[in-house]
C-alpha positions as CSV (number, residue, x, y, z in Angstrom):
1,X,205.5,7.9,-13.1
2,X,202.4,8.5,-11.0
3,X,201.5,11.5,-13.0
4,X,201.8,9.5,-16.3
5,X,199.7,6.7,-14.8
6,X,197.0,9.2,-13.9
7,X,197.0,10.7,-17.3
8,X,196.8,7.2,-18.9
9,X,193.8,6.4,-16.7
10,X,192.1,9.7,-17.6
11,X,192.7,9.0,-21.3
12,X,191.3,5.5,-21.0
13,X,188.2,6.8,-19.2
14,X,187.7,9.4,-21.8
15,X,188.0,6.9,-24.6
16,X,185.4,4.6,-22.9
17,X,183.1,7.6,-22.5
18,X,183.5,8.6,-26.1
19,X,182.8,5.0,-27.2
20,X,179.7,4.8,-25.1
21,X,178.5,8.1,-26.5
22,X,179.2,6.9,-30.1
23,X,177.3,3.7,-29.5
24,X,174.3,5.7,-28.2
25,X,174.4,7.9,-31.3
26,X,174.7,4.9,-33.6
27,X,171.5,3.4,-32.1
28,X,169.6,6.6,-33.1
29,X,171.1,6.7,-36.6
30,X,170.0,5.1,-39.9
31,X,171.8,2.0,-41.2
32,X,173.7,4.1,-43.8
33,X,174.8,6.6,-41.2
34,X,175.9,3.9,-38.8
35,X,177.9,2.2,-41.6
36,X,179.6,5.5,-42.4
37,X,180.5,6.1,-38.8
38,X,181.8,2.5,-38.4
39,X,184.0,2.9,-41.3
40,X,185.3,6.3,-40.0
41,X,186.1,4.7,-36.6
42,X,188.0,1.9,-38.2
43,X,190.0,4.2,-40.5
44,X,190.9,6.4,-37.6
45,X,191.3,3.9,-34.8
46,X,192.9,0.8,-36.5
47,X,194.6,1.5,-39.7
48,X,196.2,-1.9,-39.7
49,X,193.0,-3.8,-39.9
50,X,192.7,-3.8,-43.7
51,X,190.3,-6.8,-44.0
52,X,187.9,-5.2,-41.6
53,X,188.1,-1.9,-43.5
54,X,187.4,-3.6,-46.8
55,X,184.6,-5.6,-45.3
56,X,182.9,-2.5,-43.9
57,X,183.3,-0.6,-47.2
58,X,181.8,-3.5,-49.1
59,X,178.8,-3.7,-46.7
60,X,178.3,0.0,-47.0
61,X,178.4,-0.1,-50.8
62,X,175.9,-3.0,-50.9
63,X,173.5,-1.1,-48.7
64,X,173.8,2.0,-51.0
65,X,173.3,-0.1,-54.1
66,X,170.2,-1.9,-52.6
67,X,168.7,1.4,-51.6
68,X,169.3,2.9,-55.0
69,X,167.6,-0.1,-56.7
70,X,164.6,0.1,-54.3
71,X,164.2,3.8,-55.2
72,X,164.2,3.3,-58.9
73,X,161.0,4.3,-60.7
74,X,159.8,1.8,-63.2
75,X,158.6,3.3,-66.4
76,X,155.6,1.5,-68.0
77,X,156.1,0.1,-71.4
78,X,154.3,1.5,-74.4
79,X,151.3,-0.7,-74.9
80,X,151.8,-1.1,-78.6
81,X,155.4,-2.2,-77.9
82,X,154.6,-4.7,-75.2
83,X,151.9,-6.3,-77.3
84,X,154.5,-7.2,-79.9
85,X,156.1,-9.6,-77.5
86,X,153.4,-12.2,-78.3
87,X,154.4,-12.1,-82.0
88,X,158.2,-11.8,-81.8
89,X,159.3,-13.4,-78.6
90,X,163.0,-14.3,-78.6
91,X,163.6,-18.0,-78.8
92,X,166.7,-20.1,-78.5
93,X,167.6,-21.8,-81.8
94,X,168.7,-25.4,-81.5
95,X,168.0,-27.0,-84.8
96,X,165.5,-26.8,-87.7
97,X,163.9,-30.1,-86.6
98,X,163.4,-28.8,-83.0
99,X,161.7,-25.6,-84.3
100,X,159.5,-27.7,-86.5
101,X,158.5,-30.0,-83.7
102,X,157.7,-27.2,-81.3
103,X,155.6,-25.2,-83.9
104,X,155.7,-21.9,-82.0
105,X,155.3,-19.5,-84.9
106,X,155.4,-16.4,-82.5
107,X,159.0,-17.0,-81.7
108,X,161.8,-15.1,-83.4
109,X,165.3,-16.6,-83.7
110,X,168.5,-14.5,-83.8
111,X,171.8,-15.9,-85.0
112,X,175.1,-14.5,-86.1
113,X,176.1,-14.4,-89.8
114,X,178.6,-17.2,-89.2
115,X,176.0,-19.5,-87.8
116,X,173.6,-18.6,-90.6
117,X,176.1,-19.2,-93.3
118,X,177.0,-22.6,-91.8
119,X,173.3,-23.6,-91.8
120,X,172.8,-22.3,-95.3
121,X,175.7,-24.4,-96.6
122,X,174.6,-27.6,-94.9
123,X,170.8,-27.3,-95.0
124,X,169.7,-24.7,-97.6
125,X,166.3,-26.2,-98.3
126,X,165.6,-26.7,-94.6
127,X,166.6,-23.0,-93.9
128,X,164.1,-21.8,-96.6
129,X,161.3,-24.0,-95.1
130,X,162.1,-22.8,-91.6
131,X,161.7,-19.2,-92.7
132,X,158.3,-20.0,-94.1
133,X,157.1,-20.5,-90.5
134,X,159.4,-18.5,-88.3
135,X,161.0,-15.0,-88.3
136,X,164.8,-15.2,-88.4
137,X,167.1,-12.2,-87.6
138,X,170.7,-12.2,-88.7
139,X,173.3,-10.0,-87.0
140,X,176.9,-9.2,-87.8
141,X,179.6,-11.3,-86.3
142,X,181.3,-9.9,-83.2
143,X,184.7,-9.6,-84.9
144,X,183.4,-6.8,-87.2
145,X,185.0,-4.2,-84.9
146,X,185.3,-1.8,-87.8
147,X,181.5,-1.8,-88.2
148,X,181.7,-3.4,-91.6
149,X,178.7,-5.3,-93.0
150,X,178.0,-8.6,-94.5
151,X,176.0,-8.9,-97.8
152,X,172.3,-9.0,-96.7
153,X,171.3,-10.5,-100.1
154,X,172.8,-13.8,-99.0
155,X,170.2,-14.2,-96.3
156,X,167.3,-12.6,-98.1
157,X,167.7,-15.3,-100.7
158,X,166.9,-18.0,-98.2
159,X,164.0,-16.2,-96.8
160,X,165.4,-14.5,-93.6
161,X,163.2,-11.6,-92.8
162,X,165.6,-9.4,-90.8
163,X,169.2,-8.7,-91.7
164,X,170.7,-6.3,-89.2
165,X,173.5,-4.1,-90.5
166,X,175.7,-1.2,-89.3
167,X,173.9,1.8,-90.8
168,X,176.8,4.1,-89.8
169,X,179.0,2.5,-92.5
170,X,178.2,3.6,-96.1
171,X,179.5,0.5,-97.8
172,X,178.0,-1.7,-100.6
173,X,175.9,-3.9,-98.3
174,X,174.4,-0.8,-96.7
175,X,173.7,0.8,-100.1
176,X,172.1,-2.5,-101.2
177,X,169.9,-2.5,-98.2
178,X,168.8,1.1,-98.8
179,X,168.0,0.4,-102.5
180,X,166.1,-2.8,-101.8
181,X,163.8,-1.1,-99.3
182,X,163.1,1.8,-101.7
183,X,160.7,-0.7,-103.3
184,X,157.1,-1.1,-102.2
185,X,156.7,2.6,-101.5
186,X,159.6,2.8,-99.0
187,X,157.4,0.9,-96.5
188,X,160.3,-1.2,-95.2
189,X,158.5,-4.4,-96.2
190,X,159.0,-6.5,-99.3
191,X,156.8,-9.5,-99.9
192,X,158.9,-12.7,-100.4
193,X,158.3,-14.7,-103.6
194,X,155.7,-17.5,-103.5
195,X,158.4,-20.2,-103.5
196,X,159.6,-18.8,-100.2
197,X,156.1,-18.7,-98.7
198,X,154.1,-21.7,-99.9
199,X,154.5,-24.9,-97.9
200,X,154.6,-27.3,-100.9
201,X,157.2,-25.4,-102.9
202,X,160.7,-26.7,-102.7
203,X,163.4,-24.1,-103.3
204,X,167.2,-24.3,-103.0
205,X,168.9,-21.0,-102.7
206,X,171.9,-22.3,-104.6
207,X,169.7,-23.3,-107.6
208,X,167.8,-20.1,-108.3
209,X,166.5,-21.3,-111.7
210,X,164.9,-24.4,-110.3
211,X,161.8,-24.6,-108.1
212,X,159.9,-27.9,-107.5
213,X,156.1,-27.6,-107.4
214,X,156.1,-23.9,-108.2
215,X,153.0,-22.3,-106.8
216,X,150.5,-20.8,-109.3
217,X,149.9,-17.1,-108.9
């Protein structure tokens, strides 16, 4: 029994000496190295302390993530691209009345095809007038998981300038988009009719043969 007690005391002394040595080494280590050593000691010395292990691992991951972000090199924007921001800044669409009251022509509004069709049915003339002042971009609804396309002509007819489609799908809407922009020397730009540009002209997209106050060319 005496021999066992002596061995136990020697073991305890050795453990304390090892702990003191480890503490001294930690004070000379970086934060990341100290974190790794702390996790190692927990894993080896106290496998039952799951919460402490997870907490230490989380702290170590956070330090690594913060260090990685701090070391990221920011690439400067192309000057021509950054200058476009003053002309096509993304804005939050609330209503046609709100956009008209704010009168910020440099803002561009993006909306899904579902929202655009809803507005087109309820306020067709207001939609056309809105597009005389603002740039509107339509994008496919999220449920088009098969990369199918809507018919862009629907939104061109009310003056929407940008109709985003899935170019990887060679369907009829995609073919119509390609054919439409073959015009004007394949420049990718087609001038809208006067009735979609002049302030005094009243145009209803559902009445294509009737334009009030048609502008004179």
